[in-house]
N, C-alpha and C positions, 0 to 999 in steps of 0.2 A: 411460241408466245411468252415474250417476257412480261413479269408483272413486278411491280415496284410497292414496297410496302412504306408508306409515307407515315413514320413515327413522328409525332408530335410531342415535342419536350415542353412541358408548362408546369408551372408551380400551382398545384390544387389549392392549398391553403397555407397560411402564416399563422403562428402563434404570436400574439402581442406580449408585450412585457408583464402585463395583467393576467395572462393566461387565456385570454379571449382568442378564439379561431376567427381568422379572416378569410373570407372566400371572395369577397366582391372584388373584381379587376381593380376599379379606381382604388379602394381602400388600400389593396396590397402594393400597388404602385406607389401611393404616397407613403405607405410605410417604409419601402425600400427606400425611397428617394430621401425620407427624413433621416433614417440609418446612415445612409451613405454620407450626406452632408454633415451629420455629428461626427462620423468617422475621420471625415477629411478634415474638419477643423475649420476655424475660421481665423484668419489673420488680419492684422491691421496694417494697411499700406502705409509705408513711409516714402518720404520724397527719397527719389534717387537722383543723384547728380554726376555727370560723367565729365570729364575733360575730354571732349570731343577730339581736340588737336593731339592728345596722346595716343588715342585708339586710332586715329585714321593716319596713315603714311602716303605721302607723296609718292607716286609711281610714275615712271615714263611709260605712258601708253601708246607712244608711237609705233611699237612693235604690232598692234592689234590689228592695224591697217596692212600689214604684210600678208602675202599671198602663203598658203601652205606648202611646204615641200613636199616633194614624192616620198623623202624619207619620212616624214612626220605621219603621211597617210599611211604609208605602210607599217608603221610601229602601232598606230594604232588597231589597224587590221589585224596584225599578228597577235594582238592582245585580245582580240574579240574570242567569247567562247563558242565552241562550234555548234552548241545544242541550242543556243537561245538567241531569239531575234531581238536586235537591239532597237527596233524601231517598230512602229505600226503597219509596215507592210507585209511582215510576216517572215521576212527573209533571214535566215538564221546566219550564224558566224562564218560556218562552214562554205554556204552559197557564195557569199561576200569575198571570202578567200580564195573560191577557185575562181571567181569572175575576175579578181585582182591579177591572180598569176595567168589568166588568159590573155588579158590585156597588155 
């Protein structure tokens, strides 16, 4: 018979800047949130302007309609890690490599 000890980690109390001890959950949460916001800081937003024509380059997208070659598929399969599943089906890289070599 196996038993599991579920250890719960939680903050029992916090000490405020005036020395008072806080034990109420909502007060602890508010104190942590306030301190987080203060440490994070506040910045004022200034407008950002981009010259989109300099950021976006024109590309020839005709190749996107081409079919994959066997060499491209084989290159991807060879680079798959053996012990990881690249998709939700659970087939790992080793399985896919074995299937590719059988085909």
